[in-house]
PDB file of all heavy atoms in Angstrom:
ATOM      1  N   MET A   1     110.932 116.194  99.424  1.00  0.00           N
ATOM      2  CA  MET A   1     111.984 117.189  99.223  1.00  0.00           C
ATOM      3  C   MET A   1     111.967 117.747  97.776  1.00  0.00           C
ATOM      4  O   MET A   1     112.702 118.645  97.476  1.00  0.00           O
ATOM      5  CB  MET A   1     113.345 116.565  99.503  1.00  0.00           C
ATOM      6  CG  MET A   1     113.561 116.232 100.997  1.00  0.00           C
ATOM      7  SD  MET A   1     113.382 117.619 102.145  1.00  0.00           S
ATOM      8  CE  MET A   1     114.769 118.602 101.784  1.00  0.00           C
ATOM      9  N   ARG A   2     111.082 117.213  96.939  1.00  0.00           N
ATOM     10  CA  ARG A   2     110.967 117.689  95.546  1.00  0.00           C
ATOM     11  C   ARG A   2     110.551 119.140  95.499  1.00  0.00           C
ATOM     12  O   ARG A   2     110.905 119.841  94.579  1.00  0.00           O
ATOM     13  CB  ARG A   2     110.022 116.846  94.738  1.00  0.00           C
ATOM     14  CG  ARG A   2     110.496 115.490  94.469  1.00  0.00           C
ATOM     15  CD  ARG A   2     109.424 114.661  93.791  1.00  0.00           C
ATOM     16  NE  ARG A   2     109.876 113.325  93.626  1.00  0.00           N
ATOM     17  CZ  ARG A   2     109.824 112.648  92.522  1.00  0.00           C
ATOM     18  NH1 ARG A   2     109.287 113.188  91.469  1.00  0.00           N
ATOM     19  NH2 ARG A   2     110.267 111.437  92.448  1.00  0.00           N
ATOM     20  N   GLU A   3     109.754 119.575  96.465  1.00  0.00           N
ATOM     21  CA  GLU A   3     109.224 120.934  96.465  1.00  0.00           C
ATOM     22  C   GLU A   3     110.125 121.912  97.307  1.00  0.00           C
ATOM     23  O   GLU A   3     109.837 123.061  97.364  1.00  0.00           O
ATOM     24  CB  GLU A   3     107.828 120.923  97.072  1.00  0.00           C
ATOM     25  CG  GLU A   3     106.854 120.139  96.230  1.00  0.00           C
ATOM     26  CD  GLU A   3     105.461 120.139  96.854  1.00  0.00           C
ATOM     27  OE1 GLU A   3     105.207 120.898  97.793  1.00  0.00           O
ATOM     28  OE2 GLU A   3     104.660 119.338  96.420  1.00  0.00           O
ATOM     29  N   GLY A   4     111.161 121.378  97.911  1.00  0.00           N
ATOM     30  CA  GLY A   4     112.080 122.237  98.620  1.00  0.00           C
ATOM     31  C   GLY A   4     111.978 122.106 100.122  1.00  0.00           C
ATOM     32  O   GLY A   4     111.059 121.509 100.656  1.00  0.00           O
ATOM     33  N   GLU A   5     112.942 122.704 100.778  1.00  0.00           N
ATOM     34  CA  GLU A   5     113.049 122.529 102.257  1.00  0.00           C
ATOM     35  C   GLU A   5     111.883 123.202 102.954  1.00  0.00           C
ATOM     36  O   GLU A   5     111.335 122.695 103.917  1.00  0.00           O
ATOM     37  CB  GLU A   5     114.374 123.104 102.720  1.00  0.00           C
ATOM     38  CG  GLU A   5     114.639 122.786 104.176  1.00  0.00           C
ATOM     39  CD  GLU A   5     116.066 123.161 104.577  1.00  0.00           C
ATOM     40  OE1 GLU A   5     116.913 123.365 103.671  1.00  0.00           O
ATOM     41  OE2 GLU A   5     116.300 123.256 105.792  1.00  0.00           O
ATOM     42  N   LYS A   6     111.422 124.365 102.455  1.00  0.00           N
ATOM     43  CA  LYS A   6     110.321 125.079 103.078  1.00  0.00           C
ATOM     44  C   LYS A   6     109.030 124.268 103.050  1.00  0.00           C
ATOM     45  O   LYS A   6     108.318 124.155 104.009  1.00  0.00           O
ATOM     46  CB  LYS A   6     110.079 126.446 102.480  1.00  0.00           C
ATOM     47  CG  LYS A   6     108.937 127.215 103.140  1.00  0.00           C
ATOM     48  CD  LYS A   6     108.734 128.562 102.515  1.00  0.00           C
ATOM     49  CE  LYS A   6     107.631 129.360 103.153  1.00  0.00           C
ATOM     50  NZ  LYS A   6     106.536 128.724 103.842  1.00  0.00           N
ATOM     51  N   ALA A   7     108.760 123.712 101.874  1.00  0.00           N
ATOM     52  CA  ALA A   7     107.584 122.804 101.733  1.00  0.00           C
ATOM     53  C   ALA A   7     107.648 121.599 102.678  1.00  0.00           C
ATOM     54  O   ALA A   7     106.621 121.236 103.242  1.00  0.00           O
ATOM     55  CB  ALA A   7     107.404 122.374 100.303  1.00  0.00           C
ATOM     56  N   TYR A   8     108.810 121.051 102.813  1.00  0.00           N
ATOM     57  CA  TYR A   8     108.993 119.931 103.726  1.00  0.00           C
ATOM     58  C   TYR A   8     108.659 120.356 105.152  1.00  0.00           C
ATOM     59  O   TYR A   8     107.919 119.683 105.858  1.00  0.00           O
ATOM     60  CB  TYR A   8     110.462 119.432 103.672  1.00  0.00           C
ATOM     61  CG  TYR A   8     110.815 118.463 104.794  1.00  0.00           C
ATOM     62  CD1 TYR A   8     110.353 117.184 104.730  1.00  0.00           C
ATOM     63  CD2 TYR A   8     111.536 118.872 105.894  1.00  0.00           C
ATOM     64  CE1 TYR A   8     110.630 116.268 105.725  1.00  0.00           C
ATOM     65  CE2 TYR A   8     111.835 117.990 106.856  1.00  0.00           C
ATOM     66  CZ  TYR A   8     111.378 116.681 106.836  1.00  0.00           C
ATOM     67  OH  TYR A   8     111.680 115.829 107.801  1.00  0.00           O
ATOM     68  N   HIS A   9     109.186 121.501 105.587  1.00  0.00           N
ATOM     69  CA  HIS A   9     108.914 121.967 106.955  1.00  0.00           C
ATOM     70  C   HIS A   9     107.413 122.306 107.160  1.00  0.00           C
ATOM     71  O   HIS A   9     106.830 122.042 108.180  1.00  0.00           O
ATOM     72  CB  HIS A   9     109.769 123.202 107.285  1.00  0.00           C
ATOM     73  CG  HIS A   9     111.199 122.874 107.428  1.00  0.00           C
ATOM     74  ND1 HIS A   9     111.721 122.033 108.432  1.00  0.00           N
ATOM     75  CD2 HIS A   9     112.298 123.286 106.762  1.00  0.00           C
ATOM     76  CE1 HIS A   9     113.005 121.956 108.318  1.00  0.00           C
ATOM     77  NE2 HIS A   9     113.405 122.700 107.266  1.00  0.00           N
ATOM     78  N   ASP A  10     106.817 122.892 106.121  1.00  0.00           N
ATOM     79  CA  ASP A  10     105.405 123.316 106.281  1.00  0.00           C
ATOM     80  C   ASP A  10     104.416 122.180 106.126  1.00  0.00           C
ATOM     81  O   ASP A  10     103.408 122.153 106.816  1.00  0.00           O
ATOM     82  CB  ASP A  10     105.110 124.358 105.161  1.00  0.00           C
ATOM     83  CG  ASP A  10     105.848 125.660 105.402  1.00  0.00           C
ATOM     84  OD1 ASP A  10     106.356 125.881 106.496  1.00  0.00           O
ATOM     85  OD2 ASP A  10     105.884 126.474 104.434  1.00  0.00           O
ATOM     86  N   LYS A  11     104.694 121.203 105.239  1.00  0.00           N
ATOM     87  CA  LYS A  11     103.700 120.146 104.934  1.00  0.00           C
ATOM     88  C   LYS A  11     103.958 118.816 105.600  1.00  0.00           C
ATOM     89  O   LYS A  11     103.006 118.057 105.816  1.00  0.00           O
ATOM     90  CB  LYS A  11     103.645 119.977 103.413  1.00  0.00           C
ATOM     91  CG  LYS A  11     103.246 121.181 102.624  1.00  0.00           C
ATOM     92  CD  LYS A  11     103.224 120.831 101.122  1.00  0.00           C
ATOM     93  CE  LYS A  11     102.829 122.048 100.302  1.00  0.00           C
ATOM     94  NZ  LYS A  11     102.849 121.683  98.888  1.00  0.00           N
ATOM     95  N   VAL A  12     105.198 118.494 105.842  1.00  0.00           N
ATOM     96  CA  VAL A  12     105.493 117.087 106.245  1.00  0.00           C
ATOM     97  C   VAL A  12     106.059 116.975 107.677  1.00  0.00           C
ATOM     98  O   VAL A  12     105.572 116.187 108.468  1.00  0.00           O
ATOM     99  CB  VAL A  12     106.515 116.454 105.255  1.00  0.00           C
ATOM    100  CG1 VAL A  12     106.859 115.051 105.677  1.00  0.00           C
ATOM    101  CG2 VAL A  12     105.979 116.465 103.839  1.00  0.00           C
ATOM    102  N   GLU A  13     107.026 117.815 107.952  1.00  0.00           N
ATOM    103  CA  GLU A  13     107.789 117.634 109.229  1.00  0.00           C
ATOM    104  C   GLU A  13     106.867 117.673 110.485  1.00  0.00           C
ATOM    105  O   GLU A  13     107.086 116.920 111.409  1.00  0.00           O
ATOM    106  CB  GLU A  13     108.834 118.747 109.355  1.00  0.00           C
ATOM    107  CG  GLU A  13     109.754 118.550 110.502  1.00  0.00           C
ATOM    108  CD  GLU A  13     110.833 119.637 110.496  1.00  0.00           C
ATOM    109  OE1 GLU A  13     110.515 120.808 110.232  1.00  0.00           O
ATOM    110  OE2 GLU A  13     111.968 119.258 110.793  1.00  0.00           O
ATOM    111  N   ALA A  14     105.888 118.498 110.440  1.00  0.00           N
ATOM    112  CA  ALA A  14     104.967 118.567 111.618  1.00  0.00           C
ATOM    113  C   ALA A  14     104.194 117.320 111.901  1.00  0.00           C
ATOM    114  O   ALA A  14     103.785 117.038 113.028  1.00  0.00           O
ATOM    115  CB  ALA A  14     103.950 119.715 111.403  1.00  0.00           C
ATOM    116  N   TYR A  15     104.067 116.452 110.941  1.00  0.00           N
ATOM    117  CA  TYR A  15     103.312 115.205 111.088  1.00  0.00           C
ATOM    118  C   TYR A  15     104.193 114.002 111.455  1.00  0.00           C
ATOM    119  O   TYR A  15     103.695 112.935 111.724  1.00  0.00           O
ATOM    120  CB  TYR A  15     102.521 114.889 109.825  1.00  0.00           C
ATOM    121  CG  TYR A  15     101.556 115.984 109.520  1.00  0.00           C
ATOM    122  CD1 TYR A  15     101.794 116.936 108.531  1.00  0.00           C
ATOM    123  CD2 TYR A  15     100.349 116.087 110.211  1.00  0.00           C
ATOM    124  CE1 TYR A  15     100.909 117.945 108.274  1.00  0.00           C
ATOM    125  CE2 TYR A  15      99.429 117.088 109.933  1.00  0.00           C
ATOM    126  CZ  TYR A  15      99.742 118.008 108.961  1.00  0.00           C
ATOM    127  OH  TYR A  15      98.829 119.001 108.701  1.00  0.00           O
ATOM    128  N   ILE A  16     105.494 114.150 111.398  1.00  0.00           N
ATOM    129  CA  ILE A  16     106.364 113.055 111.706  1.00  0.00           C
ATOM    130  C   ILE A  16     106.677 113.095 113.217  1.00  0.00           C
ATOM    131  O   ILE A  16     107.462 113.882 113.661  1.00  0.00           O
ATOM    132  CB  ILE A  16     107.684 113.128 110.900  1.00  0.00           C
ATOM    133  CG1 ILE A  16     107.397 113.039 109.407  1.00  0.00           C
ATOM    134  CG2 ILE A  16     108.616 112.015 111.320  1.00  0.00           C
ATOM    135  CD1 ILE A  16     108.635 113.181 108.549  1.00  0.00           C
ATOM    136  N   GLU A  17     106.017 112.187 113.944  1.00  0.00           N
ATOM    137  CA  GLU A  17     106.259 112.116 115.382  1.00  0.00           C
ATOM    138  C   GLU A  17     106.499 110.635 115.734  1.00  0.00           C
ATOM    139  O   GLU A  17     105.577 109.836 115.727  1.00  0.00           O
ATOM    140  CB  GLU A  17     105.016 112.618 116.147  1.00  0.00           C
ATOM    141  CG  GLU A  17     104.727 114.058 115.881  1.00  0.00           C
ATOM    142  CD  GLU A  17     103.477 114.503 116.684  1.00  0.00           C
ATOM    143  OE1 GLU A  17     102.970 113.724 117.494  1.00  0.00           O
ATOM    144  OE2 GLU A  17     103.009 115.599 116.389  1.00  0.00           O
ATOM    145  N   ARG A  18     107.720 110.290 115.921  1.00  0.00           N
ATOM    146  CA  ARG A  18     108.050 108.898 116.311  1.00  0.00           C
ATOM    147  C   ARG A  18     109.265 108.904 117.227  1.00  0.00           C
ATOM    148  O   ARG A  18     110.114 109.761 117.155  1.00  0.00           O
ATOM    149  CB  ARG A  18     108.281 108.040 115.087  1.00  0.00           C
ATOM    150  CG  ARG A  18     109.324 108.501 114.134  1.00  0.00           C
ATOM    151  CD  ARG A  18     109.570 107.499 113.027  1.00  0.00           C
ATOM    152  NE  ARG A  18     108.513 107.500 112.029  1.00  0.00           N
ATOM    153  CZ  ARG A  18     108.604 108.027 110.822  1.00  0.00           C
ATOM    154  NH1 ARG A  18     109.672 108.572 110.429  1.00  0.00           N
ATOM    155  NH2 ARG A  18     107.596 107.932 110.009  1.00  0.00           N
ATOM    156  N   ASP A  19     109.311 107.941 118.079  1.00  0.00           N
ATOM    157  CA  ASP A  19     110.439 107.737 118.992  1.00  0.00           C
ATOM    158  C   ASP A  19     111.441 106.875 118.271  1.00  0.00           C
ATOM    159  O   ASP A  19     111.296 105.674 118.129  1.00  0.00           O
ATOM    160  CB  ASP A  19     109.951 107.078 120.285  1.00  0.00           C
ATOM    161  CG  ASP A  19     111.030 106.941 121.267  1.00  0.00           C
ATOM    162  OD1 ASP A  19     112.194 107.351 121.015  1.00  0.00           O
ATOM    163  OD2 ASP A  19     110.731 106.397 122.382  1.00  0.00           O
ATOM    164  N   ILE A  20     112.516 107.503 117.747  1.00  0.00           N
ATOM    165  CA  ILE A  20     113.461 106.786 116.947  1.00  0.00           C
ATOM    166  C   ILE A  20     114.258 105.731 117.727  1.00  0.00           C
ATOM    167  O   ILE A  20     114.869 104.806 117.146  1.00  0.00           O
ATOM    168  CB  ILE A  20     114.434 107.719 116.196  1.00  0.00           C
ATOM    169  CG1 ILE A  20     115.241 108.581 117.202  1.00  0.00           C
ATOM    170  CG2 ILE A  20     113.713 108.593 115.221  1.00  0.00           C
ATOM    171  CD1 ILE A  20     116.367 109.364 116.534  1.00  0.00           C
ATOM    172  N   SER A  21     114.228 105.814 119.056  1.00  0.00           N
ATOM    173  CA  SER A  21     114.885 104.833 119.874  1.00  0.00           C
ATOM    174  C   SER A  21     114.229 103.481 119.799  1.00  0.00           C
ATOM    175  O   SER A  21     114.830 102.445 120.153  1.00  0.00           O
ATOM    176  CB  SER A  21     115.040 105.303 121.306  1.00  0.00           C
ATOM    177  OG  SER A  21     113.815 105.370 121.921  1.00  0.00           O
ATOM    178  N   LYS A  22     112.936 103.455 119.423  1.00  0.00           N
ATOM    179  CA  LYS A  22     112.207 102.177 119.386  1.00  0.00           C
ATOM    180  C   LYS A  22     112.148 101.577 117.952  1.00  0.00           C
ATOM    181  O   LYS A  22     111.558 100.518 117.733  1.00  0.00           O
ATOM    182  CB  LYS A  22     110.792 102.434 119.867  1.00  0.00           C
ATOM    183  CG  LYS A  22     110.726 102.815 121.301  1.00  0.00           C
ATOM    184  CD  LYS A  22     109.293 102.999 121.767  1.00  0.00           C
ATOM    185  CE  LYS A  22     109.319 103.380 123.250  1.00  0.00           C
ATOM    186  NZ  LYS A  22     108.011 103.535 123.810  1.00  0.00           N
ATOM    187  N   LEU A  23     112.789 102.218 116.965  1.00  0.00           N
ATOM    188  CA  LEU A  23     112.764 101.731 115.590  1.00  0.00           C
ATOM    189  C   LEU A  23     113.880 100.724 115.343  1.00  0.00           C
ATOM    190  O   LEU A  23     114.978 100.938 115.851  1.00  0.00           O
ATOM    191  CB  LEU A  23     112.884 102.878 114.619  1.00  0.00           C
ATOM    192  CG  LEU A  23     111.756 103.869 114.596  1.00  0.00           C
ATOM    193  CD1 LEU A  23     112.044 104.980 113.586  1.00  0.00           C
ATOM    194  CD2 LEU A  23     110.439 103.176 114.229  1.00  0.00           C
ATOM    195  N   GLU A  24     113.569  99.737 114.600  1.00  0.00           N
ATOM    196  CA  GLU A  24     114.620  98.759 114.144  1.00  0.00           C
ATOM    197  C   GLU A  24     114.789  98.992 112.651  1.00  0.00           C
ATOM    198  O   GLU A  24     113.982  99.647 112.002  1.00  0.00           O
ATOM    199  CB  GLU A  24     114.153  97.320 114.416  1.00  0.00           C
ATOM    200  CG  GLU A  24     113.945  96.985 115.852  1.00  0.00           C
ATOM    201  CD  GLU A  24     115.231  96.944 116.609  1.00  0.00           C
ATOM    202  OE1 GLU A  24     116.272  96.587 116.025  1.00  0.00           O
ATOM    203  OE2 GLU A  24     115.223  97.198 117.857  1.00  0.00           O
ATOM    204  N   VAL A  25     115.841  98.434 112.092  1.00  0.00           N
ATOM    205  CA  VAL A  25     116.114  98.557 110.665  1.00  0.00           C
ATOM    206  C   VAL A  25     114.984  97.953 109.874  1.00  0.00           C
ATOM    207  O   VAL A  25     114.491  96.831 110.193  1.00  0.00           O
ATOM    208  CB  VAL A  25     117.422  97.815 110.333  1.00  0.00           C
ATOM    209  CG1 VAL A  25     117.622  97.838 108.816  1.00  0.00           C
ATOM    210  CG2 VAL A  25     118.585  98.498 110.985  1.00  0.00           C
ATOM    211  N   GLY A  26     114.407  98.670 108.944  1.00  0.00           N
ATOM    212  CA  GLY A  26     113.311  98.202 108.104  1.00  0.00           C
ATOM    213  C   GLY A  26     111.925  98.452 108.640  1.00  0.00           C
ATOM    214  O   GLY A  26     110.977  98.090 108.044  1.00  0.00           O
ATOM    215  N   ASP A  27     111.782  99.093 109.806  1.00  0.00           N
ATOM    216  CA  ASP A  27     110.507  99.345 110.409  1.00  0.00           C
ATOM    217  C   ASP A  27     109.740 100.477 109.675  1.00  0.00           C
ATOM    218  O   ASP A  27     108.533 100.505 109.686  1.00  0.00           O
ATOM    219  CB  ASP A  27     110.623  99.751 111.881  1.00  0.00           C
ATOM    220  CG  ASP A  27     110.872  98.574 112.786  1.00  0.00           C
ATOM    221  OD1 ASP A  27     110.724  97.428 112.284  1.00  0.00           O
ATOM    222  OD2 ASP A  27     111.148  98.809 113.963  1.00  0.00           O
ATOM    223  N   VAL A  28     110.437 101.413 109.082  1.00  0.00           N
ATOM    224  CA  VAL A  28     109.822 102.598 108.496  1.00  0.00           C
ATOM    225  C   VAL A  28     110.264 102.698 107.085  1.00  0.00           C
ATOM    226  O   VAL A  28     111.469 102.598 106.744  1.00  0.00           O
ATOM    227  CB  VAL A  28     110.196 103.863 109.282  1.00  0.00           C
ATOM    228  CG1 VAL A  28     109.623 105.105 108.604  1.00  0.00           C
ATOM    229  CG2 VAL A  28     109.697 103.761 110.720  1.00  0.00           C
ATOM    230  N   LEU A  29     109.310 102.936 106.169  1.00  0.00           N
ATOM    231  CA  LEU A  29     109.588 103.218 104.775  1.00  0.00           C
ATOM    232  C   LEU A  29     109.049 104.568 104.468  1.00  0.00           C
ATOM    233  O   LEU A  29     107.867 104.854 104.662  1.00  0.00           O
ATOM    234  CB  LEU A  29     108.917 102.165 103.887  1.00  0.00           C
ATOM    235  CG  LEU A  29     109.032 102.388 102.370  1.00  0.00           C
ATOM    236  CD1 LEU A  29     110.485 102.254 101.970  1.00  0.00           C
ATOM    237  CD2 LEU A  29     108.163 101.432 101.631  1.00  0.00           C
ATOM    238  N   ILE A  30     109.888 105.464 103.958  1.00  0.00           N
ATOM    239  CA  ILE A  30     109.457 106.814 103.605  1.00  0.00           C
ATOM    240  C   ILE A  30     109.520 106.924 102.097  1.00  0.00           C
ATOM    241  O   ILE A  30     110.527 106.671 101.478  1.00  0.00           O
ATOM    242  CB  ILE A  30     110.378 107.871 104.261  1.00  0.00           C
ATOM    243  CG1 ILE A  30     110.311 107.762 105.758  1.00  0.00           C
ATOM    244  CG2 ILE A  30     109.962 109.260 103.793  1.00  0.00           C
ATOM    245  CD1 ILE A  30     111.289 108.621 106.503  1.00  0.00           C
ATOM    246  N   ALA A  31     108.378 107.257 101.508  1.00  0.00           N
ATOM    247  CA  ALA A  31     108.270 107.359 100.052  1.00  0.00           C
ATOM    248  C   ALA A  31     107.673 108.696  99.690  1.00  0.00           C
ATOM    249  O   ALA A  31     107.181 109.429 100.531  1.00  0.00           O
ATOM    250  CB  ALA A  31     107.401 106.229  99.511  1.00  0.00           C
ATOM    251  N   ASP A  32     107.716 109.037  98.393  1.00  0.00           N
ATOM    252  CA  ASP A  32     107.244 110.358  97.981  1.00  0.00           C
ATOM    253  C   ASP A  32     105.935 110.335  97.200  1.00  0.00           C
ATOM    254  O   ASP A  32     105.621 111.232  96.476  1.00  0.00           O
ATOM    255  CB  ASP A  32     108.342 111.055  97.169  1.00  0.00           C
ATOM    256  CG  ASP A  32     108.708 110.259  95.905  1.00  0.00           C
ATOM    257  OD1 ASP A  32     108.135 109.172  95.678  1.00  0.00           O
ATOM    258  OD2 ASP A  32     109.565 110.723  95.114  1.00  0.00           O
ATOM    259  N   GLY A  33     105.165 109.283  97.370  1.00  0.00           N
ATOM    260  CA  GLY A  33     103.840 109.214  96.759  1.00  0.00           C
ATOM    261  C   GLY A  33     103.847 108.416  95.438  1.00  0.00           C
ATOM    262  O   GLY A  33     102.761 108.210  94.911  1.00  0.00           O
ATOM    263  N   HIS A  34     104.979 108.002  94.983  1.00  0.00           N
ATOM    264  CA  HIS A  34     104.988 107.220  93.746  1.00  0.00           C
ATOM    265  C   HIS A  34     104.675 105.741  94.089  1.00  0.00           C
ATOM    266  O   HIS A  34     104.865 105.315  95.198  1.00  0.00           O
ATOM    267  CB  HIS A  34     106.355 107.292  93.086  1.00  0.00           C
ATOM    268  CG  HIS A  34     106.643 108.583  92.420  1.00  0.00           C
ATOM    269  ND1 HIS A  34     107.070 109.678  93.137  1.00  0.00           N
ATOM    270  CD2 HIS A  34     106.497 108.972  91.162  1.00  0.00           C
ATOM    271  CE1 HIS A  34     107.198 110.706  92.285  1.00  0.00           C
ATOM    272  NE2 HIS A  34     106.835 110.308  91.071  1.00  0.00           N
ATOM    273  N   VAL A  35     104.148 105.049  93.083  1.00  0.00           N
ATOM    274  CA  VAL A  35     103.801 103.650  93.269  1.00  0.00           C
ATOM    275  C   VAL A  35     105.090 102.858  93.393  1.00  0.00           C
ATOM    276  O   VAL A  35     106.012 103.009  92.599  1.00  0.00           O
ATOM    277  CB  VAL A  35     102.981 103.143  92.064  1.00  0.00           C
ATOM    278  CG1 VAL A  35     102.717 101.655  92.201  1.00  0.00           C
ATOM    279  CG2 VAL A  35     101.689 103.913  91.945  1.00  0.00           C
ATOM    280  N   LEU A  36     105.111 102.016  94.401  1.00  0.00           N
ATOM    281  CA  LEU A  36     106.306 101.178  94.637  1.00  0.00           C
ATOM    282  C   LEU A  36     105.923  99.706  94.358  1.00  0.00           C
ATOM    283  O   LEU A  36     104.804  99.293  94.622  1.00  0.00           O
ATOM    284  CB  LEU A  36     106.737 101.239  96.112  1.00  0.00           C
ATOM    285  CG  LEU A  36     107.109 102.641  96.617  1.00  0.00           C
ATOM    286  CD1 LEU A  36     107.384 102.618  98.085  1.00  0.00           C
ATOM    287  CD2 LEU A  36     108.241 103.252  95.877  1.00  0.00           C
ATOM    288  N   ASN A  37     106.816  98.997  93.747  1.00  0.00           N
ATOM    289  CA  ASN A  37     106.582  97.596  93.370  1.00  0.00           C
ATOM    290  C   ASN A  37     107.787  96.777  93.718  1.00  0.00           C
ATOM    291  O   ASN A  37     108.729  96.701  92.949  1.00  0.00           O
ATOM    292  CB  ASN A  37     106.236  97.522  91.878  1.00  0.00           C
ATOM    293  CG  ASN A  37     105.842  96.120  91.535  1.00  0.00           C
ATOM    294  OD1 ASN A  37     105.507  95.287  92.360  1.00  0.00           O
ATOM    295  ND2 ASN A  37     105.831  95.790  90.209  1.00  0.00           N
ATOM    296  N   PHE A  38     107.766  96.151  94.891  1.00  0.00           N
ATOM    297  CA  PHE A  38     108.829  95.268  95.290  1.00  0.00           C
ATOM    298  C   PHE A  38     108.335  94.286  96.298  1.00  0.00           C
ATOM    299  O   PHE A  38     107.278  94.494  96.930  1.00  0.00           O
ATOM    300  CB  PHE A  38     110.042  96.008  95.820  1.00  0.00           C
ATOM    301  CG  PHE A  38     109.745  96.994  96.968  1.00  0.00           C
ATOM    302  CD1 PHE A  38     109.703  96.553  98.279  1.00  0.00           C
ATOM    303  CD2 PHE A  38     109.532  98.306  96.688  1.00  0.00           C
ATOM    304  CE1 PHE A  38     109.362  97.423  99.258  1.00  0.00           C
ATOM    305  CE2 PHE A  38     109.219  99.218  97.663  1.00  0.00           C
ATOM    306  CZ  PHE A  38     109.184  98.757  98.979  1.00  0.00           C
ATOM    307  N   GLN A  39     109.012  93.199  96.445  1.00  0.00           N
ATOM    308  CA  GLN A  39     108.620  92.158  97.394  1.00  0.00           C
ATOM    309  C   GLN A  39     109.482  92.247  98.652  1.00  0.00           C
ATOM    310  O   GLN A  39     110.681  92.328  98.570  1.00  0.00           O
ATOM    311  CB  GLN A  39     108.773  90.770  96.728  1.00  0.00           C
ATOM    312  CG  GLN A  39     108.322  89.623  97.610  1.00  0.00           C
ATOM    313  CD  GLN A  39     108.450  88.298  96.883  1.00  0.00           C
ATOM    314  OE1 GLN A  39     109.055  88.241  95.844  1.00  0.00           O
ATOM    315  NE2 GLN A  39     107.909  87.265  97.465  1.00  0.00           N
ATOM    316  N   VAL A  40     108.866  92.158  99.804  1.00  0.00           N
ATOM    317  CA  VAL A  40     109.545  92.164 101.048  1.00  0.00           C
ATOM    318  C   VAL A  40     109.518  90.741 101.651  1.00  0.00           C
ATOM    319  O   VAL A  40     108.402  90.162 101.806  1.00  0.00           O
ATOM    320  CB  VAL A  40     108.903  93.155 102.049  1.00  0.00           C
ATOM    321  CG1 VAL A  40     109.643  93.108 103.385  1.00  0.00           C
ATOM    322  CG2 VAL A  40     108.934  94.565 101.476  1.00  0.00           C
ATOM    323  N   ILE A  41     110.653  90.196 101.942  1.00  0.00           N
ATOM    324  CA  ILE A  41     110.735  88.859 102.467  1.00  0.00           C
ATOM    325  C   ILE A  41     111.115  88.956 103.957  1.00  0.00           C
ATOM    326  O   ILE A  41     112.122  89.573 104.309  1.00  0.00           O
ATOM    327  CB  ILE A  41     111.808  88.053 101.736  1.00  0.00           C
ATOM    328  CG1 ILE A  41     111.425  87.946 100.251  1.00  0.00           C
ATOM    329  CG2 ILE A  41     111.943  86.660 102.347  1.00  0.00           C
ATOM    330  CD1 ILE A  41     112.515  87.298  99.367  1.00  0.00           C
ATOM    331  N   ASN A  42     110.282  88.378 104.792  1.00  0.00           N
ATOM    332  CA  ASN A  42     110.523  88.394 106.263  1.00  0.00           C
ATOM    333  C   ASN A  42     111.405  87.175 106.585  1.00  0.00           C
ATOM    334  O   ASN A  42     110.932  86.059 106.455  1.00  0.00           O
ATOM    335  CB  ASN A  42     109.218  88.331 106.978  1.00  0.00           C
ATOM    336  CG  ASN A  42     109.389  88.547 108.473  1.00  0.00           C
ATOM    337  OD1 ASN A  42     110.476  88.639 108.929  1.00  0.00           O
ATOM    338  ND2 ASN A  42     108.281  88.546 109.187  1.00  0.00           N
ATOM    339  N   PRO A  43     112.630  87.435 107.041  1.00  0.00           N
ATOM    340  CA  PRO A  43     113.497  86.274 107.355  1.00  0.00           C
ATOM    341  C   PRO A  43     113.018  85.607 108.510  1.00  0.00           C
ATOM    342  O   PRO A  43     113.028  84.900 109.233  1.00  0.00           O
ATOM    343  CB  PRO A  43     114.840  86.946 107.607  1.00  0.00           C
ATOM    344  CG  PRO A  43     114.556  88.377 107.890  1.00  0.00           C
ATOM    345  CD  PRO A  43     113.214  88.691 107.295  1.00  0.00           C
TER     346      PRO A  43
END
């Protein structure tokens, strides 16, 4: 979204195809290309 709504629709939205009814909390992480540094603990 840093480049605006039009860039989102043109570059990203077309590639997001998922059935949201099958997702659980924590199944999907959406990031903007920056390096992420955190630990995920599986309960």
